[in-house]
C-alpha positions as CSV (number, residue, x, y, z in Angstrom):
1,M,-19.9,-2.0,-47.2
2,S,-16.2,-1.0,-47.4
3,L,-17.4,2.1,-45.4
4,D,-18.9,-0.3,-42.3
5,T,-15.8,-2.5,-42.4
6,D,-13.3,0.8,-42.3
7,S,-15.4,2.2,-39.5
8,T,-15.0,-1.6,-37.5
9,A,-11.5,-1.6,-38.1
10,D,-11.4,2.1,-36.7
11,R,-13.0,1.1,-33.5
12,T,-11.2,-2.1,-33.2
13,Q,-7.5,-0.1,-33.4
14,T,-8.7,2.6,-30.6
15,A,-11.7,0.7,-28.3
16,P,-9.9,-1.0,-25.1
17,Q,-10.4,-4.7,-24.8
18,V,-12.9,-5.4,-22.3
19,I,-12.9,-8.5,-20.3
20,A,-15.7,-8.8,-17.5
21,V,-14.5,-11.2,-14.8
22,A,-17.7,-13.1,-13.2
23,S,-18.4,-15.9,-11.2
24,G,-21.4,-18.1,-10.1
25,K,-21.4,-17.6,-6.3
26,G,-19.2,-15.7,-4.2
27,G,-16.1,-16.6,-2.5
28,V,-14.2,-18.3,-5.4
29,G,-11.3,-15.8,-5.6
30,K,-13.1,-13.8,-8.3
31,T,-12.0,-9.9,-7.3
32,F,-8.3,-11.5,-6.0
33,F,-8.0,-13.1,-9.9
34,S,-9.1,-9.4,-11.1
35,L,-6.6,-7.7,-9.3
36,Q,-3.8,-10.0,-10.6
37,L,-5.0,-9.9,-14.2
38,A,-4.8,-5.9,-14.0
39,A,-1.8,-6.1,-12.4
40,R,-0.2,-8.6,-14.9
41,A,-1.5,-7.0,-17.8
42,A,0.1,-3.4,-16.4
43,A,3.6,-5.1,-15.9
44,R,3.7,-6.0,-19.9
45,G,3.2,-2.6,-20.8
46,K,-0.6,-2.2,-21.1
47,R,-2.9,0.8,-19.8
48,V,-5.2,-0.8,-17.5
49,L,-8.3,0.3,-15.7
50,L,-10.2,-2.0,-13.2
51,M,-13.5,-1.3,-12.7
52,D,-14.8,-2.5,-9.3
53,A,-18.6,-3.0,-10.7
54,D,-19.6,-5.3,-7.6
55,L,-22.1,-2.8,-6.8
56,G,-23.3,-2.6,-3.3
57,L,-20.3,-4.8,-2.0
58,A,-17.4,-3.5,-3.8
59,N,-14.0,-4.3,-2.2
60,A,-11.1,-4.0,-4.9
61,D,-9.9,-0.7,-3.3
62,V,-10.0,-2.2,0.3
63,M,-7.9,-4.7,-0.9
64,L,-5.3,-2.4,-2.2
65,G,-5.5,-0.7,0.9
66,L,-6.9,2.2,-0.7
67,S,-9.2,4.7,0.6
68,A,-12.1,5.8,-1.9
69,P,-13.3,9.4,-1.3
70,H,-15.8,8.9,-3.9
71,S,-17.8,6.0,-5.4
72,I,-20.3,5.1,-8.5
73,D,-22.5,6.6,-6.1
74,D,-21.6,10.2,-6.3
75,V,-21.5,9.9,-10.3
76,L,-25.0,8.7,-10.3
77,Q,-26.1,11.5,-8.3
78,G,-24.3,14.0,-10.4
79,S,-21.8,15.4,-7.9
80,C,-19.1,14.2,-10.0
81,G,-18.0,12.3,-13.5
82,L,-16.4,8.6,-13.4
83,Q,-13.1,10.4,-14.5
84,D,-13.1,12.0,-10.9
85,I,-13.3,9.1,-9.0
86,V,-10.4,7.2,-10.7
87,L,-7.5,6.4,-8.4
88,P,-4.2,5.3,-9.5
89,S,-3.9,1.7,-7.7
90,G,0.3,1.9,-7.0
91,R,0.5,-1.7,-8.8
92,G,0.7,0.3,-12.3
93,F,-2.8,0.2,-12.7
94,D,-5.9,2.3,-12.1
95,I,-9.1,1.5,-10.4
96,L,-12.5,2.8,-10.6
97,P,-14.0,2.0,-7.4
98,G,-17.8,1.0,-6.8
99,G,-20.0,1.7,-3.8
100,S,-19.8,-0.2,-0.8
101,G,-22.8,-0.9,1.6
102,L,-25.3,0.9,-1.0
103,H,-28.3,-1.4,-1.5
104,E,-29.4,0.9,-4.1
105,L,-26.6,0.3,-6.1
106,T,-27.5,-3.1,-6.7
107,T,-30.0,-2.9,-9.3
108,L,-29.2,0.0,-11.7
109,G,-31.9,1.4,-13.7
110,T,-31.6,2.2,-17.4
111,T,-31.4,5.9,-16.7
112,Q,-28.2,5.2,-14.7
113,Q,-27.3,2.3,-17.1
114,Q,-27.3,5.2,-19.9
115,L,-25.1,7.7,-17.9
116,I,-22.5,5.1,-16.8
117,L,-22.4,3.9,-20.8
118,D,-21.8,7.6,-21.8
119,E,-19.4,8.1,-19.0
120,M,-17.3,4.8,-19.6
121,S,-17.1,5.3,-23.8
122,S,-15.0,8.6,-23.2
123,L,-13.2,7.3,-20.1
124,G,-12.4,3.7,-21.5
125,R,-10.2,5.6,-24.7
126,A,-7.2,6.4,-22.3
127,Y,-6.6,2.7,-21.6
128,D,-5.9,-0.8,-23.8
129,M,-7.7,-2.6,-21.4
130,V,-10.5,-2.3,-18.7
131,V,-10.9,-5.4,-16.2
132,I,-14.4,-5.2,-15.1
133,D,-14.9,-7.4,-11.7
134,T,-18.6,-7.8,-11.5
135,G,-20.5,-9.0,-8.6
136,A,-21.5,-12.8,-8.2
137,G,-24.3,-14.5,-9.4
138,I,-27.1,-13.9,-12.3
139,G,-28.2,-10.6,-11.0
140,D,-29.4,-7.7,-13.3
141,N,-25.9,-5.7,-12.8
142,V,-23.9,-8.6,-13.4
143,L,-25.7,-9.2,-16.6
144,Y,-25.5,-6.0,-18.0
145,F,-21.6,-5.7,-17.1
146,A,-20.9,-9.3,-18.9
147,S,-22.9,-8.2,-21.9
148,A,-21.2,-5.0,-22.3
149,S,-17.7,-6.6,-22.3
150,E,-15.5,-8.2,-25.2
151,S,-14.8,-11.0,-23.3
152,V,-16.1,-12.8,-20.3
153,L,-14.0,-14.8,-17.9
154,I,-15.6,-17.2,-15.3
155,V,-13.9,-18.3,-12.0
156,L,-14.9,-20.9,-10.1
157,T,-13.7,-23.9,-7.8
158,P,-14.0,-27.6,-7.7
159,D,-16.9,-27.0,-5.1
160,P,-20.0,-28.5,-6.7
161,T,-21.9,-25.7,-5.7
162,S,-19.5,-23.8,-7.4
163,L,-19.5,-25.9,-11.0
164,T,-23.7,-25.8,-10.9
165,D,-23.7,-21.8,-10.2
166,A,-21.2,-21.2,-12.7
167,Y,-23.0,-23.4,-15.2
168,A,-26.5,-21.2,-14.3
169,L,-24.4,-17.9,-15.1
170,I,-23.2,-19.5,-18.3
171,K,-26.8,-20.6,-19.5
172,V,-28.4,-17.2,-18.6
173,L,-25.8,-15.2,-20.3
174,S,-26.0,-17.3,-23.2
175,R,-29.6,-17.2,-23.4
176,Q,-30.5,-14.1,-22.2
177,R,-27.7,-12.1,-23.6
178,D,-26.6,-14.0,-26.8
179,I,-23.0,-14.5,-25.4
180,D,-21.4,-17.7,-26.8
181,R,-18.0,-17.9,-25.7
182,F,-16.6,-18.0,-22.3
183,M,-12.6,-17.8,-20.7
184,V,-12.8,-20.5,-17.7
185,V,-10.2,-20.3,-14.8
186,I,-10.3,-22.9,-12.0
187,N,-9.2,-21.5,-8.8
188,Q,-8.3,-23.9,-5.4
189,A,-7.2,-27.0,-7.6
190,D,-4.1,-28.6,-9.2
191,E,-3.5,-29.3,-12.8
192,V,-5.1,-32.5,-12.8
193,E,-8.3,-31.3,-10.9
194,S,-8.8,-28.2,-12.6
195,Q,-8.9,-30.2,-15.8
196,I,-11.5,-32.8,-14.2
197,V,-13.6,-30.0,-13.0
198,F,-13.2,-28.1,-16.5
199,R,-14.5,-31.2,-18.5
200,R,-17.4,-31.6,-16.1
201,L,-18.6,-28.2,-17.0
202,L,-17.8,-28.5,-20.5
203,S,-19.6,-31.8,-20.6
204,V,-22.8,-30.3,-19.4
205,A,-22.4,-27.1,-21.6
206,D,-21.8,-29.2,-24.7
207,R,-24.9,-31.0,-24.0
208,Y,-27.4,-28.3,-23.3
209,L,-25.9,-25.4,-24.5
210,D,-24.8,-23.4,-27.7
211,V,-21.3,-22.0,-26.0
212,Y,-17.7,-22.5,-26.3
213,L,-15.6,-22.6,-23.2
214,D,-12.2,-21.8,-23.4
215,F,-9.8,-23.4,-20.5
216,M,-7.3,-20.7,-19.3
217,G,-5.7,-22.4,-16.6
218,H,-6.1,-22.6,-12.7
219,L,-4.8,-21.4,-9.5
220,D,-3.2,-24.1,-6.8
221,N,-4.7,-24.4,-3.6
222,S,-1.4,-23.4,-2.2
223,P,-0.3,-21.8,1.1
224,V,1.4,-19.0,-1.3
225,V,-1.8,-18.1,-3.0
226,R,-4.1,-18.4,0.2
227,R,-1.8,-16.2,2.0
228,A,-2.1,-13.9,-1.0
229,I,-5.6,-13.9,-0.5
230,Q,-5.9,-13.4,2.9
231,S,-3.3,-10.6,3.3
232,Q,-5.0,-9.0,0.3
233,S,-1.9,-8.4,-1.8
234,I,-0.7,-8.6,-5.1
235,F,2.4,-10.5,-6.4
236,S,5.1,-7.9,-6.7
237,S,6.7,-9.7,-9.7
238,P,6.6,-12.1,-12.1
239,D,9.0,-14.7,-10.6
240,K,6.3,-14.4,-7.5
241,L,3.7,-15.2,-9.2
242,P,2.7,-19.3,-9.1
243,P,3.1,-21.0,-12.1
244,G,-0.5,-21.6,-12.6
245,L,-1.5,-18.1,-11.7
246,F,1.7,-16.7,-14.3
247,N,0.1,-19.2,-17.1
248,A,-3.1,-17.9,-16.7
249,L,-3.0,-14.7,-16.9
250,D,-0.7,-14.7,-19.5
251,R,-2.8,-16.8,-21.9
252,I,-5.8,-14.4,-21.1
253,I,-3.5,-11.6,-22.3
254,D,-2.4,-12.8,-25.3
255,R,-5.3,-13.9,-26.1
256,P,-6.3,-12.9,-29.8
257,R,-9.7,-10.4,-29.5
258,D,-12.9,-11.6,-30.2
259,N,-13.7,-10.0,-33.5
260,S,-17.4,-10.6,-33.6
261,R,-17.0,-8.6,-30.4
262,N,-14.7,-5.6,-30.6
263,G,-17.0,-2.9,-31.4
264,G,-15.7,-0.7,-28.5
265,L,-17.1,0.3,-25.1
266,R,-20.2,1.8,-26.5
267,F,-21.4,-0.7,-28.8
268,F,-21.6,-3.4,-26.2
269,W,-22.9,-1.0,-23.4
270,E,-25.7,0.1,-26.2
271,H,-26.5,-3.7,-26.9
272,S,-26.7,-4.5,-23.3
273,L,-28.9,-1.2,-22.5
274,H,-31.2,-2.2,-25.4
275,A,-31.7,-5.5,-24.2
276,A,-32.6,-4.1,-20.7
277,L,-35.0,-2.3,-22.4
278,D,-36.7,-4.8,-24.5
279,S,-37.1,-6.7,-21.2
280,E,-38.8,-3.7,-20.0
281,L,-40.6,-3.3,-22.9
282,Q,-42.0,-7.0,-22.9
283,A,-42.8,-6.8,-19.1
284,A,-45.1,-4.1,-19.8
285,Q,-46.7,-5.4,-22.3
286,Q,-47.4,-8.4,-20.2
287,G,-48.7,-6.6,-17.6
288,G,-51.2,-5.0,-19.5
289,T,-52.7,-8.0,-21.1
290,R,-53.6,-9.2,-17.9
């Protein structure tokens, strides 16, 4: 028992904090928030890697004005490794670009997932924090990257469809991937409205799911934020950040790590991979019994 405890402690000290940023639907500011989180954590002295895991529609590098010569597709094709496609963002953190316009990346097979697992297990050791900007919705890639993370952050807006889709994502991650704790950020809302939206989400989750939702803050629907999103820019310094965004980012960065889910990248990605393999096996068995 003591040996296992020591091993867990060693992994905790060396493993980066891995945060998956997800949303039930697109257009809620998920990538914008991922970029701000990476920049703020880097400004506070952390070594940060932002992974653009919205495969097939990746745009984090574009929002930074970068032109990525390679993508994850090149890694999957065997022409290079993940460390070869990492780019400095120019904002203090590194970025791992996804592949844009590549439909085959939207659903990774288990062999491809294993390849990324092996590469990320090694690459992640160079960082204190890995922010994974997932795709929107409940696709296989989203479930995979979310369950591969120590923490999952859900971004939504007051729009009723955004609220419904956020709940659907939490439900699927809870029931299919055994994730029971989520951070929540409300975009395009002031403090009062964001509290109302969060309580609606919390009320439904408490009634039907066995999960814990942790409200981290809001982003005002202000001209400053809208201009930043439209201009694809990152706020240059803490004093430029709108108060709501500043507080939300710092709460996330300062949040204690989840001791139940801090076994490191390999631990989570293998857990996710095994879940995918189990699903494939069950599907095969069901097909064989028909």
